[in-house]
N, CA, C and O atoms as a DFTB+ gen file, in Angstrom:
708 C
 N C O
     1  1      14.115     -21.044     -11.277
     2  2      15.277     -20.186     -11.135
     3  2      15.160     -18.956     -12.040
     4  3      15.461     -17.836     -11.627
     5  1      14.707     -19.191     -13.307
     6  2      14.567     -18.057     -14.219
     7  2      13.533     -17.068     -13.701
     8  3      13.694     -15.857     -13.852
     9  1      12.461     -17.592     -13.083
    10  2      11.408     -16.720     -12.551
    11  2      11.968     -15.843     -11.432
    12  3      11.643     -14.659     -11.345
    13  1      12.815     -16.429     -10.573
    14  2      13.404     -15.647      -9.486
    15  2      14.327     -14.566     -10.043
    16  3      14.337     -13.436      -9.553
    17  1      15.091     -14.914     -11.054
    18  2      16.004     -13.943     -11.662
    19  2      15.212     -12.813     -12.295
    20  3      15.549     -11.641     -12.133
    21  1      14.142     -13.175     -13.026
    22  2      13.340     -12.127     -13.661
    23  2      12.634     -11.280     -12.610
    24  3      12.455     -10.079     -12.812
    25  1      12.232     -11.873     -11.500
    26  2      11.595     -11.110     -10.425
    27  2      12.582     -10.130      -9.799
    28  3      12.237      -8.977      -9.537
    29  1      13.806     -10.587      -9.560
    30  2      14.828      -9.690      -9.011
    31  2      15.127      -8.556      -9.979
    32  3      15.286      -7.406      -9.569
    33  1      15.202      -8.880     -11.257
    34  2      15.451      -7.849     -12.266
    35  2      14.297      -6.858     -12.305
    36  3      14.511      -5.654     -12.453
    37  1      13.073      -7.363     -12.172
    38  2      11.901      -6.488     -12.188
    39  2      11.904      -5.550     -10.986
    40  3      11.594      -4.366     -11.118
    41  1      12.253      -6.078      -9.817
    42  2      12.314      -5.244      -8.618
    43  2      13.364      -4.151      -8.794
    44  3      13.110      -2.987      -8.485
    45  1      14.528      -4.521      -9.285
    46  2      15.591      -3.536      -9.500
    47  2      15.151      -2.477     -10.499
    48  3      15.435      -1.293     -10.319
    49  1      14.459      -2.900     -11.551
    50  2      13.991      -1.956     -12.561
    51  2      12.950      -1.010     -11.978
    52  3      13.022       0.199     -12.198
    53  1      11.993      -1.541     -11.245
    54  2      10.950      -0.702     -10.647
    55  2      11.567       0.307      -9.691
    56  3      11.212       1.486      -9.709
    57  1      12.489      -0.155      -8.856
    58  2      13.132       0.752      -7.908
    59  2      13.888       1.839      -8.648
    60  3      13.826       3.010      -8.275
    61  1      14.602       1.455      -9.697
    62  2      15.359       2.462     -10.439
    63  2      14.442       3.409     -11.189
    64  3      14.774       4.582     -11.364
    65  1      13.296       2.920     -11.632
    66  2      12.361       3.776     -12.352
    67  2      11.659       4.755     -11.424
    68  3      11.379       5.890     -11.809
    69  1      11.381       4.326     -10.223
    70  2      10.670       5.190      -9.291
    71  2      11.558       6.270      -8.699
    72  3      11.068       7.339      -8.334
    73  1      12.842       6.011      -8.598
    74  2      13.688       6.974      -7.914
    75  2      15.036       7.206      -8.576
    76  3      16.033       7.333      -7.864
    77  1      15.122       7.270      -9.909
    78  2      16.444       7.432     -10.497
    79  2      17.057       8.800     -10.245
    80  3      18.276       8.910     -10.116
    81  1      16.245       9.840     -10.173
    82  2      16.782      11.182     -10.004
    83  2      17.088      11.492      -8.547
    84  3      18.035      12.223      -8.253
    85  1      16.302      10.946      -7.639
    86  2      16.496      11.299      -6.235
    87  2      17.549      10.430      -5.569
    88  3      17.920      10.702      -4.428
    89  1      18.042       9.398      -6.235
    90  2      19.025       8.505      -5.632
    91  2      20.371       9.176      -5.441
    92  3      21.201       8.687      -4.675
    93  1      20.602      10.289      -6.124
    94  2      21.882      10.965      -6.014
    95  2      22.049      11.654      -4.656
    96  3      23.170      11.979      -4.263
    97  1      20.975      11.871      -3.959
    98  2      21.042      12.521      -2.654
    99  2      21.777      11.629      -1.658
   100  3      21.664      10.404      -1.709
   101  1      22.527      12.248      -0.756
   102  2      23.224      11.480       0.271
   103  2      22.276      11.006       1.360
   104  3      22.578      10.046       2.070
   105  1      21.148      11.660       1.498
   106  2      20.204      11.348       2.565
   107  2      18.947      10.693       1.990
   108  3      18.159      11.368       1.328
   109  1      18.741       9.379       2.232
   110  2      17.547       8.716       1.708
   111  2      16.251       9.361       2.186
   112  3      15.272       9.385       1.441
   113  1      16.223       9.878       3.398
   114  2      15.004      10.513       3.907
   115  2      14.663      11.758       3.088
   116  3      13.491      12.020       2.819
   117  1      15.682      12.525       2.692
   118  2      15.440      13.705       1.859
   119  2      14.866      13.294       0.512
   120  3      14.012      13.986      -0.042
   121  1      15.332      12.173      -0.012
   122  2      14.807      11.666      -1.272
   123  2      13.336      11.312      -1.139
   124  3      12.547      11.570      -2.048
   125  1      12.969      10.726      -0.017
   126  2      11.568      10.369       0.211
   127  2      10.690      11.607       0.263
   128  3       9.589      11.614      -0.288
   129  1      11.162      12.639       0.912
   130  2      10.380      13.865       1.025
   131  2      10.155      14.468      -0.354
   132  3       9.066      14.968      -0.634
   133  1      11.170      14.432      -1.226
   134  2      11.024      14.964      -2.577
   135  2       9.966      14.208      -3.364
   136  3       9.267      14.804      -4.184
   137  1       9.834      12.917      -3.133
   138  2       8.900      12.085      -3.893
   139  2       7.536      11.949      -3.218
   140  3       6.673      11.235      -3.728
   141  1       7.324      12.608      -2.097
   142  2       6.077      12.445      -1.352
   143  2       4.855      12.781      -2.191
   144  3       3.791      12.202      -1.973
   145  1       4.974      13.697      -3.141
   146  2       3.853      14.074      -3.994
   147  2       3.415      12.987      -4.947
   148  3       2.364      13.115      -5.575
   149  1       4.183      11.922      -5.077
   150  2       3.864      10.851      -6.015
   151  2       3.316       9.614      -5.313
   152  3       3.189       8.553      -5.925
   153  1       2.997       9.749      -4.052
   154  2       2.414       8.622      -3.331
   155  2       0.938       8.889      -3.082
   156  3       0.511      10.037      -2.964
   157  1       0.167       7.813      -3.005
   158  2      -1.255       7.926      -2.696
   159  2      -1.589       6.927      -1.597
   160  3      -0.916       5.909      -1.433
   161  1      -2.622       7.233      -0.861
   162  2      -3.099       6.330       0.179
   163  2      -4.161       5.419      -0.420
   164  3      -5.101       5.887      -1.063
   165  1      -4.009       4.126      -0.207
   166  2      -4.986       3.144      -0.676
   167  2      -5.874       2.769       0.504
   168  3      -5.382       2.427       1.579
   169  1      -7.177       2.836       0.294
   170  2      -8.135       2.450       1.329
   171  2      -8.569       1.023       1.032
   172  3      -9.030       0.734      -0.072
   173  1      -8.429       0.135       1.999
   174  2      -8.699      -1.288       1.797
   175  2      -9.921      -1.720       2.600
   176  3     -10.073      -1.370       3.770
   177  1     -10.784      -2.486       1.948
   178  2     -11.941      -3.062       2.627
   179  2     -11.885      -4.568       2.446
   180  3     -12.031      -5.069       1.331
   181  1     -11.674      -5.291       3.537
   182  2     -11.578      -6.749       3.500
   183  2     -12.934      -7.360       3.830
   184  3     -13.616      -6.926       4.758
   185  1     -13.315      -8.378       3.054
   186  2     -14.539      -9.136       3.320
   187  2     -14.237     -10.615       3.143
   188  3     -13.313     -10.990       2.421
   189  1     -15.013     -11.437       3.798
   190  2     -14.857     -12.885       3.689
   191  2     -15.354     -13.329       2.317
   192  3     -16.401     -12.870       1.860
   193  1     -14.603     -14.232       1.647
   194  2     -14.977     -14.681       0.300
   195  2     -16.286     -15.457       0.287
   196  3     -17.217     -15.080      -0.426
   197  1     -16.373     -16.509       1.045
   198  2     -17.574     -17.347       1.051
   199  2     -18.358     -17.069       2.332
   200  3     -18.072     -17.621       3.394
   201  1     -19.344     -16.205       2.198
   202  2     -20.124     -15.810       3.365
   203  2     -21.390     -16.653       3.490
   204  3     -21.998     -17.040       2.493
   205  1     -21.766     -16.925       4.716
   206  2     -23.041     -17.594       4.983
   207  2     -24.152     -16.565       4.758
   208  3     -23.878     -15.366       4.717
   209  1     -25.390     -17.013       4.614
   210  2     -26.492     -16.053       4.435
   211  2     -26.540     -15.000       5.547
   212  3     -26.793     -13.826       5.275
   213  1     -26.304     -15.408       6.779
   214  2     -26.325     -14.458       7.893
   215  2     -25.185     -13.440       7.761
   216  3     -25.380     -12.254       8.025
   217  1     -23.994     -13.904       7.352
   218  2     -22.854     -12.993       7.179
   219  2     -23.130     -11.995       6.057
   220  3     -22.729     -10.835       6.146
   221  1     -23.815     -12.443       4.998
   222  2     -24.164     -11.534       3.900
   223  2     -25.087     -10.423       4.392
   224  3     -24.924      -9.262       4.017
   225  1     -26.044     -10.780       5.223
   226  2     -26.969      -9.779       5.760
   227  2     -26.215      -8.787       6.641
   228  3     -26.421      -7.577       6.544
   229  1     -25.343      -9.309       7.497
   230  2     -24.562      -8.437       8.379
   231  2     -23.630      -7.540       7.563
   232  3     -23.415      -6.381       7.917
   233  1     -23.076      -8.077       6.466
   234  2     -22.146      -7.286       5.650
   235  2     -22.842      -6.122       4.955
   236  3     -22.177      -5.191       4.501
   237  1     -24.167      -6.158       4.864
   238  2     -24.899      -5.035       4.283
   239  2     -24.752      -3.778       5.136
   240  3     -24.927      -2.661       4.647
   241  1     -24.430      -3.971       6.412
   242  2     -24.204      -2.822       7.287
   243  2     -22.951      -2.062       6.866
   244  3     -22.805      -0.880       7.177
   245  1     -22.051      -2.734       6.162
   246  2     -20.828      -2.147       5.605
   247  2     -20.119      -1.219       6.585
   248  3     -20.419      -0.028       6.679
   249  1     -19.184      -1.795       7.299
   250  2     -18.429      -1.019       8.269
   251  2     -17.364      -0.141       7.620
   252  3     -16.697       0.625       8.314
   253  1     -17.194      -0.235       6.321
   254  2     -16.281       0.649       5.599
   255  2     -14.846       0.162       5.584
   256  3     -14.560      -1.024       5.752
   257  1     -13.968       1.104       5.381
   258  2     -12.539       0.839       5.237
   259  2     -11.993       0.230       6.523
   260  3     -12.265       0.720       7.618
   261  1     -11.208      -0.861       6.375
   262  2     -10.597      -1.469       7.558
   263  2      -9.099      -1.704       7.379
   264  3      -8.505      -2.520       8.084
   265  1      -8.493      -0.987       6.435
   266  2      -7.053      -1.068       6.242
   267  2      -6.568       0.023       5.298
   268  3      -7.343       0.574       4.517
   269  1      -5.281       0.329       5.378
   270  2      -4.676       1.346       4.522
   271  2      -3.325       0.855       4.034
   272  3      -2.669       0.044       4.688
   273  1      -2.918       1.360       2.873
   274  2      -1.600       1.043       2.322
   275  2      -1.148       2.236       1.489
   276  3      -1.879       3.215       1.342
   277  1       0.052       2.144       0.951
   278  2       0.608       3.216       0.138
   279  2       0.917       2.699      -1.254
   280  3       1.316       1.547      -1.426
   281  1       0.728       3.558      -2.248
   282  2       1.092       3.235      -3.619
   283  2       1.823       4.410      -4.242
   284  3       1.775       5.527      -3.727
   285  1       2.503       4.153      -5.355
   286  2       3.227       5.191      -6.076
   287  2       2.550       5.439      -7.414
   288  3       2.269       4.492      -8.149
   289  1       2.284       6.699      -7.741
   290  2       1.703       7.051      -9.031
   291  2       2.776       6.827     -10.088
   292  3       3.864       7.397     -10.008
   293  1       2.462       5.988     -11.088
   294  2       3.437       5.679     -12.137
   295  2       2.929       6.069     -13.520
   296  3       3.636       5.867     -14.508
   297  1       1.744       6.611     -13.613
   298  2       1.178       7.032     -14.885
   299  2      -0.201       7.603     -14.648
   300  3      -0.664       7.668     -13.510
   301  1      -0.861       8.018     -15.718
   302  2      -2.185       8.610     -15.611
   303  2      -3.191       7.575     -15.116
   304  3      -3.592       6.689     -15.871
   305  1      -3.596       7.680     -13.868
   306  2      -4.541       6.737     -13.282
   307  2      -3.934       5.392     -12.930
   308  3      -4.669       4.455     -12.618
   309  1      -2.605       5.267     -12.971
   310  2      -1.920       4.009     -12.660
   311  2      -1.129       4.147     -11.362
   312  3      -0.418       5.129     -11.149
   313  1      -1.269       3.148     -10.508
   314  2      -0.590       3.158      -9.210
   315  2       0.094       1.811      -9.006
   316  3      -0.506       0.764      -9.247
   317  1       1.351       1.836      -8.561
   318  2       2.102       0.625      -8.239
   319  2       2.098       0.464      -6.721
   320  3       2.349       1.413      -5.979
   321  1       1.806      -0.758      -6.280
   322  2       1.816      -1.056      -4.850
   323  2       2.325      -2.475      -4.656
   324  3       2.681      -3.147      -5.624
   325  1       2.362      -2.925      -3.435
   326  2       2.791      -4.293      -3.145
   327  2       1.625      -5.256      -3.395
   328  3       0.474      -4.933      -3.103
   329  1       1.931      -6.432      -3.933
   330  2       0.888      -7.422      -4.215
   331  2       0.178      -7.868      -2.942
   332  3      -1.038      -8.061      -2.945
   333  1       0.929      -8.032      -1.852
   334  2       0.286      -8.514      -0.626
   335  2      -0.798      -7.553      -0.137
   336  3      -1.689      -7.953       0.612
   337  1      -0.726      -6.290      -0.556
   338  2      -1.728      -5.298      -0.189
   339  2      -3.076      -5.616      -0.831
   340  3      -4.117      -5.472      -0.188
   341  1      -3.066      -6.047      -2.092
   342  2      -4.312      -6.253      -2.845
   343  2      -4.722      -7.715      -2.949
   344  3      -5.765      -8.018      -3.529
   345  1      -3.926      -8.628      -2.399
   346  2      -4.197     -10.057      -2.563
   347  2      -5.235     -10.600      -1.586
   348  3      -5.910     -11.584      -1.887
   349  1      -5.368      -9.976      -0.432
   350  2      -6.267     -10.506       0.591
   351  2      -5.634     -11.608       1.416
   352  3      -6.295     -12.184       2.280
   353  1      -4.369     -11.915       1.171
   354  2      -3.661     -12.967       1.908
   355  2      -2.987     -12.344       3.130
   356  3      -1.838     -11.905       3.069
   357  1      -3.712     -12.317       4.217
   358  2      -3.203     -11.722       5.451
   359  2      -2.743     -12.795       6.421
   360  3      -3.176     -13.945       6.349
   361  1      -1.868     -12.409       7.320
   362  2      -1.430     -13.332       8.373
   363  2      -2.606     -13.589       9.316
   364  3      -3.563     -12.817       9.358
   365  1      -2.519     -14.673      10.062
   366  2      -3.582     -15.026      11.010
   367  2      -3.800     -13.912      12.031
   368  3      -4.937     -13.629      12.410
   369  1      -2.712     -13.278      12.477
   370  2      -2.860     -12.210      13.478
   371  2      -3.569     -10.990      12.893
   372  3      -4.383     -10.364      13.572
   373  1      -3.269     -10.647      11.643
   374  2      -3.946      -9.508      11.013
   375  2      -5.416      -9.829      10.769
   376  3      -6.282      -8.968      10.926
   377  1      -5.695     -11.084      10.379
   378  2      -7.097     -11.488      10.200
   379  2      -7.853     -11.363      11.518
   380  3      -8.978     -10.866      11.553
   381  1      -7.229     -11.815      12.594
   382  2      -7.872     -11.736      13.909
   383  2      -8.128     -10.283      14.303
   384  3      -9.181      -9.965      14.857
   385  1      -7.174      -9.408      14.022
   386  2      -7.335      -7.987      14.326
   387  2      -8.550      -7.406      13.608
   388  3      -9.254      -6.554      14.149
   389  1      -8.789      -7.879      12.379
   390  2      -9.921      -7.389      11.587
   391  2     -11.219      -8.133      11.882
   392  3     -12.266      -7.794      11.330
   393  1     -11.161      -9.145      12.747
   394  2     -12.359      -9.871      13.126
   395  2     -12.653     -11.102      12.283
   396  3     -13.780     -11.598      12.288
   397  1     -11.654     -11.603      11.558
   398  2     -11.827     -12.801      10.737
   399  2     -11.143     -13.990      11.405
   400  3     -10.247     -13.826      12.232
   401  1     -11.580     -15.182      11.031
   402  2     -10.944     -16.403      11.524
   403  2      -9.653     -16.645      10.738
   404  3      -9.545     -16.203       9.594
   405  1      -8.675     -17.334      11.327
   406  2      -7.398     -17.572      10.641
   407  2      -7.536     -18.276       9.289
   408  3      -6.737     -18.030       8.385
   409  1      -8.534     -19.143       9.140
   410  2      -8.679     -19.888       7.883
   411  2      -9.579     -19.188       6.866
   412  3      -9.757     -19.701       5.761
   413  1     -10.147     -18.041       7.205
   414  2     -11.016     -17.316       6.269
   415  2     -10.222     -16.843       5.057
   416  3      -9.117     -16.317       5.193
   417  1     -10.797     -17.038       3.863
   418  2     -10.224     -16.474       2.643
   419  2     -10.876     -15.117       2.441
   420  3     -12.094     -14.984       2.563
   421  1     -10.063     -14.104       2.131
   422  2     -10.573     -12.740       2.072
   423  2     -10.521     -12.146       0.672
   424  3      -9.605     -12.417      -0.104
   425  1     -11.522     -11.332       0.369
   426  2     -11.510     -10.463      -0.802
   427  2     -11.105      -9.093      -0.301
   428  3     -11.356      -8.741       0.852
   429  1     -10.479      -8.323      -1.172
   430  2     -10.121      -6.957      -0.789
   431  2     -10.571      -6.012      -1.893
   432  3     -10.324      -6.253      -3.075
   433  1     -11.232      -4.938      -1.493
   434  2     -11.613      -3.871      -2.415
   435  2     -10.684      -2.707      -2.122
   436  3     -10.473      -2.335      -0.968
   437  1     -10.127      -2.132      -3.199
   438  2      -9.172      -1.040      -3.053
   439  2      -9.801       0.233      -3.602
   440  3     -10.388       0.230      -4.684
   441  1      -9.675       1.317      -2.849
   442  2     -10.146       2.619      -3.302
   443  2      -9.036       3.639      -3.124
   444  3      -8.251       3.576      -2.177
   445  1      -8.991       4.581      -4.060
   446  2      -8.054       5.693      -3.981
   447  2      -8.896       6.959      -4.027
   448  3      -9.557       7.222      -5.032
   449  1      -8.885       7.742      -2.966
   450  2      -9.715       8.947      -2.847
   451  2     -11.183       8.640      -3.129
   452  3     -11.858       9.414      -3.808
   453  1     -11.680       7.517      -2.613
   454  2     -13.078       7.142      -2.792
   455  2     -13.408       6.535      -4.140
   456  3     -14.571       6.235      -4.408
   457  1     -12.426       6.349      -4.985
   458  2     -12.618       5.810      -6.328
   459  2     -12.152       4.349      -6.360
   460  3     -11.032       4.044      -5.950
   461  1     -13.015       3.447      -6.849
   462  2     -12.677       2.019      -6.913
   463  2     -11.459       1.800      -7.814
   464  3     -11.380       2.374      -8.900
   465  1     -10.524       0.982      -7.372
   466  2      -9.320       0.660      -8.150
   467  2      -9.358      -0.809      -8.561
   468  3      -9.872      -1.657      -7.832
   469  1      -8.807      -1.096      -9.738
   470  2      -8.795      -2.447     -10.291
   471  2      -7.358      -2.907     -10.494
   472  3      -6.520      -2.148     -10.982
   473  1      -7.075      -4.148     -10.121
   474  2      -5.738      -4.708     -10.333
   475  2      -5.601      -5.068     -11.810
   476  3      -6.384      -5.860     -12.334
   477  1      -4.604      -4.486     -12.481
   478  2      -4.344      -4.783     -13.890
   479  2      -3.384      -5.951     -14.046
   480  3      -3.633      -6.872     -14.824
   481  1      -2.294      -5.906     -13.306
   482  2      -1.261      -6.947     -13.365
   483  2      -0.627      -7.093     -11.993
   484  3      -0.638      -6.175     -11.173
   485  1      -0.076      -8.279     -11.774
   486  2       0.641      -8.487     -10.514
   487  2       1.701      -9.551     -10.710
   488  3       1.617     -10.381     -11.616
   489  1       2.694      -9.510      -9.847
   490  2       3.734     -10.528      -9.777
   491  2       3.840     -10.902      -8.304
   492  3       4.434     -10.184      -7.499
   493  1       3.248     -12.044      -7.977
   494  2       3.193     -12.464      -6.576
   495  2       4.590     -12.661      -5.998
   496  3       4.856     -12.282      -4.857
   497  1       5.471     -13.250      -6.780
   498  2       6.821     -13.534      -6.292
   499  2       7.608     -12.254      -6.022
   500  3       8.347     -12.172      -5.041
   501  1       7.449     -11.253      -6.894
   502  2       8.142      -9.975      -6.709
   503  2       7.379      -9.052      -5.760
   504  3       7.886      -7.994      -5.388
   505  1       6.158      -9.443      -5.364
   506  2       5.304      -8.665      -4.469
   507  2       5.004      -7.281      -5.043
   508  3       5.135      -6.266      -4.359
   509  1       4.595      -7.262      -6.328
   510  2       4.246      -6.011      -7.003
   511  2       2.873      -6.129      -7.649
   512  3       2.508      -7.191      -8.154
   513  1       2.117      -5.041      -7.632
   514  2       0.818      -5.006      -8.306
   515  2       0.637      -3.632      -8.939
   516  3       0.971      -2.607      -8.346
   517  1       0.098      -3.633     -10.162
   518  2      -0.225      -2.402     -10.874
   519  2      -1.740      -2.267     -10.858
   520  3      -2.452      -3.168     -11.301
   521  1      -2.232      -1.149     -10.352
   522  2      -3.676      -0.946     -10.290
   523  2      -4.072       0.300     -11.071
   524  3      -3.290       1.241     -11.214
   525  1      -5.303       0.285     -11.572
   526  2      -5.848       1.441     -12.291
   527  2      -6.958       2.044     -11.442
   528  3      -7.827       1.340     -10.928
   529  1      -6.905       3.358     -11.310
   530  2      -7.969       4.066     -10.613
   531  2      -8.872       4.696     -11.664
   532  3      -8.510       4.753     -12.839
   533  1     -10.030       5.166     -11.255
   534  2     -10.992       5.677     -12.230
   535  2     -10.723       7.108     -12.646
   536  3     -11.458       7.652     -13.470
   537  1      -9.708       7.725     -12.111
   538  2      -9.411       9.093     -12.496
   539  2      -7.918       9.350     -12.360
   540  3      -7.206       8.600     -11.693
   541  1      -7.455      10.412     -12.996
   542  2      -6.061      10.803     -12.854
   543  2      -5.808      11.169     -11.404
   544  3      -6.677      11.731     -10.738
   545  1      -4.633      10.855     -10.922
   546  2      -4.321      11.150      -9.533
   547  2      -3.504      12.430      -9.429
   548  3      -4.060      13.528      -9.435
   549  1      -2.236      12.295      -9.337
   550  2      -1.388      13.458      -9.145
   551  2      -0.515      13.649     -10.376
   552  3      -0.385      12.750     -11.207
   553  1       0.071      14.808     -10.480
   554  2       0.928      15.119     -11.621
   555  2       2.075      14.122     -11.711
   556  3       2.746      13.855     -10.714
   557  1       2.301      13.576     -12.893
   558  2       3.362      12.591     -13.064
   559  2       4.404      13.033     -14.084
   560  3       5.265      12.238     -14.463
   561  1       4.345      14.270     -14.530
   562  2       5.221      14.726     -15.604
   563  2       6.699      14.646     -15.242
   564  3       7.523      14.407     -16.125
   565  1       7.064      14.836     -13.984
   566  2       8.475      14.842     -13.629
   567  2       9.033      13.455     -13.327
   568  3      10.243      13.303     -13.157
   569  1       8.171      12.440     -13.258
   570  2       8.668      11.085     -13.037
   571  2       9.242      10.586     -14.354
   572  3       8.561      10.617     -15.379
   573  1      10.484      10.127     -14.335
   574  2      11.096       9.652     -15.575
   575  2      11.357       8.155     -15.486
   576  3      11.710       7.627     -14.431
   577  1      11.176       7.490     -16.614
   578  2      11.368       6.051     -16.685
   579  2      12.485       5.759     -17.673
   580  3      12.609       6.431     -18.697
   581  1      13.276       4.782     -17.373
   582  2      14.309       4.377     -18.305
   583  2      14.186       2.879     -18.519
   584  3      13.826       2.137     -17.605
   585  1      14.489       2.438     -19.742
   586  2      14.273       1.033     -20.084
   587  2      15.413       0.134     -19.658
   588  3      15.213      -1.071     -19.501
   589  1      16.601       0.678     -19.468
   590  2      17.708      -0.160     -19.009
   591  2      18.590       0.643     -18.058
   592  3      18.576       1.874     -18.044
   593  1      19.335      -0.083     -17.286
   594  2      20.203       0.542     -16.295
   595  2      21.644       0.537     -16.777
   596  3      22.084      -0.389     -17.459
   597  1      22.365       1.576     -16.414
   598  2      23.785       1.638     -16.716
   599  2      24.562       1.077     -15.532
   600  3      24.123       1.166     -14.385
   601  1      25.733       0.493     -15.832
   602  2      26.586      -0.029     -14.774
   603  2      26.956       1.118     -13.835
   604  3      27.197       2.240     -14.281
   605  1      26.998       0.836     -12.559
   606  2      27.329       1.797     -11.502
   607  2      26.260       2.870     -11.287
   608  3      26.530       3.892     -10.658
   609  1      25.051       2.645     -11.804
   610  2      23.968       3.598     -11.572
   611  2      23.463       3.452     -10.135
   612  3      23.326       2.340      -9.625
   613  1      23.190       4.582      -9.494
   614  2      22.732       4.564      -8.105
   615  2      21.258       4.172      -8.050
   616  3      20.464       4.566      -8.904
   617  1      20.903       3.383      -7.022
   618  2      19.535       2.919      -6.814
   619  2      19.074       3.305      -5.418
   620  3      19.879       3.444      -4.497
   621  1      17.767       3.476      -5.275
   622  2      17.173       3.717      -3.970
   623  2      16.041       2.721      -3.803
   624  3      15.130       2.672      -4.629
   625  1      16.090       1.927      -2.742
   626  2      15.063       0.935      -2.455
   627  2      14.184       1.469      -1.334
   628  3      14.670       1.838      -0.265
   629  1      12.879       1.505      -1.598
   630  2      11.907       1.935      -0.599
   631  2      10.932       0.784      -0.433
   632  3      10.269       0.397      -1.394
   633  1      10.833       0.233       0.764
   634  2       9.956      -0.924       0.968
   635  2       9.418      -0.929       2.391
   636  3       9.915      -0.232       3.276
   637  1       8.378      -1.746       2.575
   638  2       7.802      -1.955       3.909
   639  2       7.572      -3.439       4.104
   640  3       6.424      -3.871       4.211
   641  1       8.637      -4.238       4.152
   642  2       8.450      -5.679       4.319
   643  2       7.851      -6.003       5.683
   644  3       8.418      -5.659       6.719
   645  1       6.723      -6.655       5.670
   646  2       6.029      -7.071       6.896
   647  2       5.799      -5.910       7.860
   648  3       5.843      -6.088       9.077
   649  1       5.552      -4.715       7.305
   650  2       5.253      -3.548       8.132
   651  2       6.466      -2.765       8.589
   652  3       6.323      -1.665       9.124
   653  1       7.665      -3.310       8.389
   654  2       8.880      -2.591       8.768
   655  2       9.228      -1.586       7.679
   656  3       8.981      -1.832       6.498
   657  1       9.798      -0.459       8.073
   658  2      10.211       0.547       7.092
   659  2      11.635       0.249       6.652
   660  3      12.503      -0.042       7.474
   661  1      11.865       0.326       5.340
   662  2      13.185       0.025       4.801
   663  2      13.517       1.027       3.701
   664  3      12.775       1.150       2.727
   665  1      14.623       1.738       3.852
   666  2      15.139       2.642       2.828
   667  2      16.619       2.325       2.694
   668  3      17.376       2.459       3.655
   669  1      17.031       1.908       1.507
   670  2      18.433       1.542       1.283
   671  2      18.919       2.132      -0.039
   672  3      18.161       2.262      -1.000
   673  1      20.187       2.481      -0.059
   674  2      20.838       2.914      -1.293
   675  2      21.712       1.786      -1.794
   676  3      22.186       0.954      -1.021
   677  1      21.919       1.771      -3.110
   678  2      22.773       0.755      -3.685
   679  2      23.269       1.182      -5.049
   680  3      22.982       2.285      -5.516
   681  1      24.019       0.292      -5.683
   682  2      24.578       0.545      -7.006
   683  2      24.277      -0.653      -7.886
   684  3      24.416      -1.796      -7.453
   685  1      23.866      -0.396      -9.123
   686  2      23.592      -1.458     -10.086
   687  2      24.916      -1.855     -10.744
   688  3      25.569      -1.034     -11.386
   689  1      25.303      -3.123     -10.577
   690  2      26.573      -3.588     -11.124
   691  2      26.419      -4.339     -12.429
   692  3      27.422      -4.635     -13.079
   693  1      25.216      -4.655     -12.831
   694  2      24.992      -5.367     -14.081
   695  2      23.978      -6.471     -13.895
   696  3      23.512      -6.715     -12.782
   697  1      23.635      -7.142     -14.985
   698  2      22.650      -8.228     -14.906
   699  2      23.102      -9.326     -13.947
   700  3      24.296      -9.522     -13.724
   701  1      22.133     -10.032     -13.390
   702  2      22.406     -11.092     -12.420
   703  2      23.248     -12.197     -13.028
   704  3      24.117     -12.755     -12.358
   705  1      23.005     -12.513     -14.271
   706  2      23.701     -13.637     -14.905
   707  2      24.992     -13.227     -15.527
   708  3      25.693     -14.061     -16.100
């Protein structure tokens, strides 16, 4: 129970940190356009974890990137994205689309502008991952972070649960407990 509460608090904090200034807008779409400069495209390459010798030889052909996702620049060379993006845990239908069997365990390599990215931290339950890229990405000087939320502070939630687009506004009423 405590883990769920801390995960919910973490999600609320991340959302408030990513969009505290743009949440005042009446139009969530306008807020997204203002923040477009702080997003990056993640290039994903999925491979089977335990490959047979023949699969290893075939994988040398390297077909390249076979998936894409979005992340938010949160610091110098730091990008926040969803954990399911970097975990390699895909649904059976997505695995089939990529040419894998439903029971295959997958590794995923993440690149940002051709630069290999490394997962620094993740919270599987909150579906968040912090990754480091090998170079600075975009200007982050105008992104502001706050350590705590004030009661009645406006929030903007931007998510893509299971591929669906979700933009919602809300108000922080206080801690869960």
